[in-house]
C-alpha positions as CSV (number, residue, x, y, z in Angstrom):
1,X,11.7,-1.5,-81.5
2,X,14.2,-1.5,-84.4
3,X,12.9,-0.5,-87.8
4,X,14.3,-1.1,-91.3
5,X,13.9,2.7,-91.9
6,X,13.3,5.8,-90.0
7,X,11.2,7.2,-92.8
8,X,9.5,5.3,-95.6
9,X,8.1,7.6,-98.3
10,X,5.4,6.3,-100.7
11,X,5.6,8.5,-103.9
12,X,8.6,10.1,-105.6
13,X,6.9,13.3,-106.6
14,X,8.1,16.7,-105.7
15,X,7.0,16.6,-102.0
16,X,8.1,13.0,-101.4
17,X,11.5,13.5,-102.9
18,X,12.1,16.7,-101.0
19,X,11.2,15.1,-97.7
20,X,13.3,12.0,-98.4
21,X,16.4,13.9,-99.5
22,X,16.4,16.3,-96.6
23,X,15.6,13.6,-94.0
24,X,18.5,11.5,-95.3
25,X,20.7,14.6,-95.1
26,X,19.7,14.9,-91.5
27,X,21.0,11.4,-90.9
28,X,17.8,9.4,-91.1
29,X,17.5,6.0,-92.8
30,X,15.1,6.7,-95.7
31,X,13.4,4.7,-98.4
32,X,11.3,5.9,-101.3
33,X,8.9,3.7,-103.2
34,X,7.6,4.8,-106.6
35,X,5.5,2.6,-109.0
36,X,5.2,5.0,-112.0
37,X,7.7,7.7,-112.7
38,X,10.2,9.7,-110.8
39,X,9.3,13.3,-110.3
40,X,5.6,12.7,-110.0
41,X,2.8,14.6,-111.8
42,X,4.7,17.9,-112.1
43,X,7.6,16.5,-114.0
44,X,5.9,13.8,-116.1
45,X,2.3,14.8,-116.8
46,X,1.9,18.3,-115.2
47,X,3.6,21.6,-115.0
48,X,6.9,20.8,-116.8
49,X,5.6,19.2,-120.0
50,X,2.6,21.6,-120.0
51,X,4.9,24.6,-119.9
52,X,6.9,23.1,-122.8
53,X,3.6,22.8,-124.8
54,X,2.7,26.4,-123.9
55,X,6.0,27.6,-125.3
56,X,5.3,25.7,-128.5
57,X,1.8,27.2,-128.8
58,X,3.1,30.7,-128.3
59,X,5.3,30.6,-131.5
60,X,2.2,31.1,-133.7
61,X,1.8,34.6,-132.2
62,X,5.5,35.3,-132.3
63,X,5.7,34.5,-136.1
64,X,2.7,36.7,-136.7
65,X,4.0,39.6,-134.7
66,X,7.5,39.4,-136.2
67,X,6.2,40.9,-139.5
68,X,5.7,44.2,-137.8
69,X,9.4,44.2,-136.9
70,X,10.6,43.7,-140.5
71,X,10.8,39.9,-140.5
72,X,9.5,38.1,-143.6
73,X,8.8,34.5,-142.8
74,X,7.9,31.7,-145.1
75,X,4.8,29.7,-144.1
76,X,5.6,28.2,-140.8
77,X,4.8,24.5,-140.4
78,X,4.1,22.8,-137.0
79,X,4.8,19.1,-136.4
80,X,3.1,17.8,-133.2
81,X,5.1,14.5,-133.1
82,X,8.4,16.4,-133.1
83,X,7.2,18.5,-130.1
84,X,6.1,15.4,-128.2
85,X,9.2,13.5,-129.0
86,X,11.4,16.3,-127.8
87,X,9.2,16.8,-124.7
88,X,9.6,13.1,-123.9
89,X,13.3,13.2,-124.2
90,X,13.5,16.2,-121.8
91,X,11.2,14.3,-119.3
92,X,13.4,11.3,-119.4
93,X,16.4,13.5,-118.6
94,X,14.5,14.9,-115.6
95,X,13.6,11.4,-114.5
96,X,17.4,10.7,-114.3
97,X,18.0,13.9,-112.4
98,X,15.5,12.9,-109.8
99,X,17.0,9.4,-109.6
100,X,20.4,10.9,-109.0
101,X,19.1,13.3,-106.4
102,X,17.7,10.5,-104.4
103,X,20.5,8.0,-104.7
104,X,23.2,10.6,-104.1
105,X,21.4,11.7,-101.0
106,X,21.7,8.2,-99.5
107,X,18.1,7.3,-100.0
108,X,17.1,3.7,-100.8
109,X,15.0,3.8,-104.0
110,X,12.5,1.0,-104.4
111,X,10.7,1.0,-107.8
112,X,7.4,-0.8,-107.4
113,X,4.0,-0.4,-105.8
114,X,4.1,0.0,-102.1
115,X,1.1,-1.1,-100.0
116,X,0.5,-0.4,-96.3
117,X,0.1,-3.5,-94.2
118,X,-0.4,-1.6,-90.9
119,X,0.6,1.6,-89.3
120,X,4.3,0.7,-89.4
121,X,4.7,-1.8,-92.2
122,X,4.8,-1.7,-96.0
123,X,4.9,-4.4,-98.6
124,X,6.5,-4.0,-102.0
125,X,7.1,-6.8,-104.5
126,X,6.6,-9.5,-101.8
127,X,9.1,-7.8,-99.5
128,X,8.0,-6.5,-96.1
129,X,9.6,-3.3,-94.7
130,X,9.1,-1.7,-91.3
131,X,9.4,2.0,-90.7
132,X,9.1,4.3,-87.7
133,X,7.4,6.9,-89.8
134,X,5.6,6.5,-93.1
135,X,4.9,9.4,-95.4
136,X,2.2,9.2,-98.1
137,X,2.9,11.5,-101.0
138,X,1.1,9.7,-103.8
139,X,-0.4,12.8,-105.4
140,X,-3.6,13.1,-107.4
141,X,-5.2,11.7,-110.6
142,X,-7.4,13.2,-113.2
143,X,-11.1,12.7,-112.7
144,X,-13.5,12.1,-115.7
145,X,-17.2,12.1,-114.7
146,X,-19.2,8.9,-115.2
147,X,-21.2,9.8,-118.2
148,X,-22.2,7.6,-121.1
149,X,-19.2,7.4,-123.5
150,X,-16.6,8.5,-120.9
151,X,-14.3,5.9,-122.4
152,X,-14.0,8.1,-125.5
153,X,-12.7,11.1,-123.5
154,X,-9.1,11.8,-122.3
155,X,-7.7,13.5,-119.3
156,X,-4.5,15.5,-118.9
157,X,-2.3,12.3,-118.6
158,X,-3.2,11.1,-122.1
159,X,-3.1,14.6,-123.6
160,X,0.7,14.6,-123.3
161,X,1.0,11.5,-125.4
162,X,-1.4,12.0,-128.3
163,X,0.2,10.7,-131.5
164,X,-1.3,13.6,-133.5
165,X,-2.7,17.0,-132.8
166,X,-6.5,16.7,-133.1
167,X,-8.1,19.0,-135.6
168,X,-11.2,19.7,-133.4
169,X,-11.0,19.6,-129.6
170,X,-13.6,20.0,-126.9
171,X,-12.1,21.0,-123.6
172,X,-14.4,20.5,-120.6
173,X,-13.8,22.3,-117.3
174,X,-13.3,25.7,-115.8
175,X,-10.1,25.4,-113.8
176,X,-6.6,26.4,-114.7
177,X,-5.8,23.0,-116.4
178,X,-8.8,23.4,-118.7
179,X,-7.9,27.0,-119.6
180,X,-4.2,26.1,-120.2
181,X,-4.9,23.2,-122.5
182,X,-7.6,25.1,-124.4
183,X,-4.9,27.8,-125.0
184,X,-2.4,25.1,-126.0
185,X,-4.7,23.3,-128.5
186,X,-5.9,26.6,-129.9
187,X,-2.5,28.1,-130.2
188,X,-1.2,25.0,-132.1
189,X,-3.9,25.3,-134.6
190,X,-6.7,23.1,-133.4
191,X,-10.3,24.3,-133.7
192,X,-11.0,24.5,-129.9
193,X,-14.1,24.9,-127.8
194,X,-14.0,25.3,-124.0
195,X,-17.2,24.1,-122.3
196,X,-17.8,25.1,-118.6
197,X,-21.0,24.4,-116.6
198,X,-20.9,27.7,-114.7
199,X,-21.2,31.4,-115.6
200,X,-17.4,32.0,-115.8
201,X,-14.2,30.0,-115.5
202,X,-11.4,30.2,-112.9
203,X,-13.6,30.3,-109.8
204,X,-11.6,31.7,-106.9
205,X,-9.5,34.1,-109.0
206,X,-10.0,37.8,-109.0
207,X,-13.2,38.8,-110.9
208,X,-11.3,41.3,-113.0
209,X,-8.8,38.7,-114.0
210,X,-11.5,36.2,-115.0
211,X,-13.4,38.7,-117.1
212,X,-10.2,40.1,-118.7
213,X,-9.0,36.6,-119.7
214,X,-12.4,35.7,-121.1
215,X,-12.3,38.7,-123.3
216,X,-8.8,38.1,-124.5
217,X,-9.4,34.4,-125.3
218,X,-12.5,35.4,-127.2
219,X,-10.6,38.0,-129.2
220,X,-8.2,35.3,-130.2
221,X,-11.0,33.1,-131.6
222,X,-11.2,30.5,-128.8
223,X,-14.9,29.3,-128.7
224,X,-16.0,29.8,-125.0
225,X,-19.3,28.2,-124.1
226,X,-20.3,28.8,-120.5
227,X,-23.4,27.3,-118.8
228,X,-22.7,24.2,-121.0
229,X,-21.9,20.6,-120.1
230,X,-21.8,17.3,-121.9
231,X,-24.5,14.7,-121.3
232,X,-23.0,11.9,-123.4
233,X,-20.3,11.1,-126.0
234,X,-20.8,8.8,-129.0
235,X,-18.2,7.6,-131.4
236,X,-19.2,7.9,-135.0
237,X,-18.5,5.6,-137.9
238,X,-15.7,7.8,-139.2
239,X,-14.0,7.8,-135.8
240,X,-15.0,11.3,-134.8
241,X,-16.8,12.0,-131.6
242,X,-20.3,13.4,-131.2
243,X,-20.9,15.2,-127.9
244,X,-24.5,15.7,-126.9
245,X,-24.9,18.6,-124.5
246,X,-27.4,18.9,-121.6
247,X,-29.3,21.5,-123.5
248,X,-29.8,19.1,-126.5
249,X,-27.2,20.7,-128.8
250,X,-24.5,18.5,-130.4
251,X,-20.9,19.2,-131.1
252,X,-18.5,17.2,-133.3
253,X,-14.9,16.8,-132.3
254,X,-11.9,14.6,-132.8
255,X,-10.9,14.8,-129.1
256,X,-12.8,15.4,-125.9
257,X,-10.5,16.5,-123.2
258,X,-11.8,16.6,-119.5
259,X,-10.2,18.8,-116.9
260,X,-12.9,18.6,-114.3
261,X,-10.8,18.1,-111.1
262,X,-8.4,15.6,-109.6
263,X,-8.9,12.9,-107.0
264,X,-6.4,11.7,-104.5
265,X,-4.4,8.7,-105.7
266,X,-5.2,6.1,-103.0
267,X,-5.7,3.1,-105.3
268,X,-4.6,-0.2,-103.7
269,X,-2.6,1.7,-101.1
270,X,-3.9,-0.4,-98.2
271,X,-5.3,2.4,-96.1
272,X,-7.9,0.0,-94.8
273,X,-5.2,-1.8,-92.9
274,X,-4.3,1.4,-91.0
275,X,-6.1,3.9,-88.8
276,X,-5.7,6.7,-91.3
277,X,-9.0,8.6,-91.9
278,X,-10.2,10.5,-94.9
279,X,-12.0,13.8,-95.0
280,X,-15.5,14.4,-96.5
281,X,-13.9,15.0,-99.9
282,X,-12.0,11.7,-99.9
283,X,-8.5,13.3,-99.2
284,X,-6.3,12.1,-96.4
285,X,-7.1,14.0,-93.2
286,X,-4.0,15.6,-91.5
287,X,-3.3,18.1,-88.8
288,X,-1.1,21.2,-89.0
289,X,2.0,19.0,-88.8
290,X,0.8,16.6,-91.6
291,X,0.1,13.8,-89.1
292,X,-2.8,11.5,-90.0
293,X,-5.0,9.8,-87.4
294,X,-2.3,7.1,-87.3
295,X,0.5,8.6,-85.2
296,X,3.2,7.0,-87.4
297,X,1.8,8.0,-90.8
298,X,2.0,11.4,-92.4
299,X,0.8,12.8,-95.7
300,X,1.6,15.8,-97.9
301,X,0.9,17.2,-101.3
302,X,-2.1,16.7,-103.6
303,X,-3.2,13.7,-101.6
304,X,-4.3,15.9,-98.7
305,X,-6.2,18.3,-100.9
306,X,-5.0,21.6,-99.5
307,X,-3.1,23.9,-102.0
308,X,-2.3,21.6,-105.0
309,X,0.8,23.3,-106.2
310,X,4.3,21.9,-106.6
311,X,6.1,24.5,-104.5
312,X,3.6,24.0,-101.7
313,X,4.3,20.2,-101.8
314,X,8.0,21.1,-101.6
315,X,7.4,23.3,-98.6
316,X,5.3,20.6,-96.9
317,X,8.0,18.0,-97.5
318,X,10.7,20.2,-96.0
319,X,8.5,20.9,-93.0
320,X,8.0,17.2,-92.4
321,X,11.7,16.4,-92.7
322,X,12.7,19.2,-90.3
323,X,10.1,18.4,-87.7
324,X,11.0,14.7,-87.6
325,X,14.8,14.8,-87.9
326,X,16.0,18.5,-87.4
327,X,13.4,20.0,-85.0
328,X,15.6,22.9,-84.1
329,X,15.2,24.2,-87.7
330,X,11.5,23.4,-88.0
331,X,9.2,26.0,-89.4
332,X,5.5,25.2,-90.3
333,X,4.4,25.4,-93.9
334,X,3.0,28.9,-94.6
335,X,0.0,29.0,-96.8
336,X,-0.3,32.8,-96.7
337,X,0.3,34.8,-99.9
338,X,1.1,31.9,-102.1
339,X,2.0,33.1,-105.6
340,X,0.7,31.2,-108.6
341,X,0.5,31.4,-112.4
342,X,-1.9,30.1,-115.0
343,X,-0.1,29.5,-118.2
344,X,-2.9,30.3,-120.5
345,X,-2.3,32.5,-123.5
346,X,-2.1,35.2,-122.2
347,X,-0.7,34.2,-118.8
348,X,-2.1,35.0,-115.4
349,X,0.0,35.8,-112.4
350,X,-1.4,36.3,-108.9
351,X,-0.4,36.6,-105.3
352,X,-2.4,37.5,-102.2
353,X,-6.1,38.3,-101.8
354,X,-8.5,38.9,-104.6
355,X,-10.7,42.0,-104.4
356,X,-13.7,39.8,-103.5
357,X,-11.7,38.0,-100.7
358,X,-10.4,41.2,-99.3
359,X,-13.9,42.7,-99.0
360,X,-15.3,39.5,-97.5
361,X,-12.5,39.6,-94.9
362,X,-13.7,43.0,-93.8
363,X,-11.0,45.2,-95.3
364,X,-11.9,48.7,-96.6
365,X,-10.4,48.3,-100.1
366,X,-8.8,50.5,-102.6
367,X,-8.3,49.0,-106.1
368,X,-5.7,50.2,-108.6
369,X,-6.0,48.9,-112.2
370,X,-4.1,49.5,-115.4
371,X,-5.1,48.1,-118.8
372,X,-2.8,48.7,-121.7
373,X,-1.5,47.4,-125.0
374,X,2.1,46.2,-124.4
375,X,4.9,48.1,-126.1
376,X,5.9,44.9,-128.0
377,X,2.6,45.0,-129.9
378,X,2.8,48.6,-131.0
379,X,4.3,47.7,-134.4
380,X,1.8,44.9,-134.9
381,X,-1.9,44.5,-135.6
382,X,-2.4,42.5,-132.4
383,X,-4.9,44.2,-130.1
384,X,-4.2,42.2,-126.9
385,X,-4.3,44.2,-123.7
386,X,-2.6,43.5,-120.4
387,X,-4.3,43.9,-117.0
388,X,-2.5,44.8,-113.8
389,X,-4.3,45.2,-110.5
390,X,-3.4,46.0,-106.9
391,X,-5.8,45.4,-104.0
392,X,-4.9,47.7,-101.1
393,X,-6.2,48.0,-97.5
394,X,-7.3,51.6,-97.4
395,X,-6.7,51.9,-93.6
396,X,-3.2,50.4,-93.3
397,X,-2.1,51.1,-96.9
398,X,-0.8,47.5,-97.1
399,X,-1.0,45.8,-100.5
400,X,-3.2,42.7,-100.0
401,X,-3.1,41.3,-103.6
402,X,-1.4,41.7,-106.9
403,X,-2.9,40.3,-110.1
404,X,-1.9,40.3,-113.7
405,X,-3.0,39.0,-117.1
406,X,-0.4,39.4,-119.8
407,X,2.9,38.2,-121.2
408,X,5.3,36.8,-118.5
409,X,2.8,37.4,-115.8
410,X,4.2,34.6,-113.6
411,X,7.8,35.9,-113.9
412,X,6.7,39.4,-112.9
413,X,4.4,38.4,-110.0
414,X,7.1,36.2,-108.4
415,X,9.1,39.3,-107.5
416,X,6.0,41.0,-106.2
417,X,5.3,38.0,-104.0
418,X,8.4,38.9,-102.0
419,X,7.1,42.4,-101.4
420,X,3.8,41.1,-100.2
421,X,5.4,38.6,-98.0
422,X,7.4,41.4,-96.4
423,X,4.3,43.5,-95.8
424,X,4.9,46.2,-98.4
425,X,2.5,49.1,-98.5
426,X,1.2,51.0,-101.5
427,X,3.6,53.8,-100.5
428,X,6.5,51.4,-100.9
429,X,5.3,50.5,-104.4
430,X,4.9,54.2,-105.2
431,X,8.4,55.0,-104.0
432,X,10.0,52.2,-106.0
433,X,11.6,53.4,-109.2
434,X,10.4,51.4,-112.2
435,X,12.4,49.7,-114.9
436,X,11.7,51.5,-118.1
437,X,10.4,50.7,-120.6
438,X,8.8,47.5,-119.2
439,X,5.3,46.3,-118.5
440,X,6.3,45.5,-114.9
441,X,6.8,49.2,-114.1
442,X,3.0,49.6,-114.2
443,X,2.9,48.0,-110.8
444,X,4.8,50.9,-109.3
445,X,3.2,53.8,-111.3
446,X,-0.5,53.3,-110.6
447,X,-1.5,56.3,-108.5
448,X,-5.3,56.7,-108.7
449,X,-7.7,54.1,-107.3
450,X,-10.5,53.0,-109.7
451,X,-14.1,53.6,-108.8
452,X,-15.9,50.8,-107.0
């Protein structure tokens, strides 16, 4: 049978664009359909604009610390609309970059909502297209729980387009998005409270990292309220919001921001017309080669609910393109030792196993930790401390995990991820000469394991 396309990609986010570009480069006839914005969540309402806002929030500390180095600054003034306007301009530039990447790769770009008609056909704006392979890469969408007054709350999508910085913000959630936005709002001057329904945020991260960040955020004046959740939200006569908590307390705010998880974006996708199956969490079920239960349909990225990170979606997209159109170069996506960062203030960087995971896996563990005040702060009043931690297999000496809380943690841990991927031992770390004076050298100068 002759098809219009060898590969039809639904979703022009990081994973979809990567798969489309490389498939076209391998000689395939490729189309990409996108109904919202080129670049997906990461470029438009995710990592890129969030990092820009984090940079903006960090200047308050920089100005304060500059006095210790002899700088006399007039009262600094922050203007939220200027930051948002400049952010929007940069995102528009990146949208154009993604457009050029696709078009210059020979991909047919279709801007509209694509809907599956069956396992090999898609409809967009009344036009029907056939494809040998269809790739679903539609990503995720913020989830706000169904509580009374939920219409008064916002998610991460709306946060990037607020016209003004709220004076009082309630951030609800305990994942990395909640922690990052709490840091952003607080750093930019909003009176910020973080509510989380469990004992401690960032479940799944190393325990020492979680506790250290809790202490550092508290020192900075961020109001952390654990074992707390909102029962209802009411809008008051003056436009402010009154959040009633499950324990009966009430909190007033100008903005209630929810970061309580993301769902797969499957709205009006037409999955019911196909043999694609969902897993028990509602994500698309795929095998190790990203094939769904329909042999012609694949899925990658946030919509399959594995590791929801942009570089992972890129790796998955590359794997799909190679397996379908360049099988001699195919390598499966590798989910081992994935480095990641949380751009809270201070940052978190982590790669490999946590101490808890290593012990649960049966390793006899040695832990090395260093907590110190960074050199940059020695001339200031700031008492922030950095945490660095290595988790080592005591029998093989292999470093199983590296974890950091402190300035530029993501930048530092990226290099360590290469070492872990290569199987570096603690002896290799010890024999590596440090760059002095830097914070990063602590990772190669820790000699004595801490007590259990």
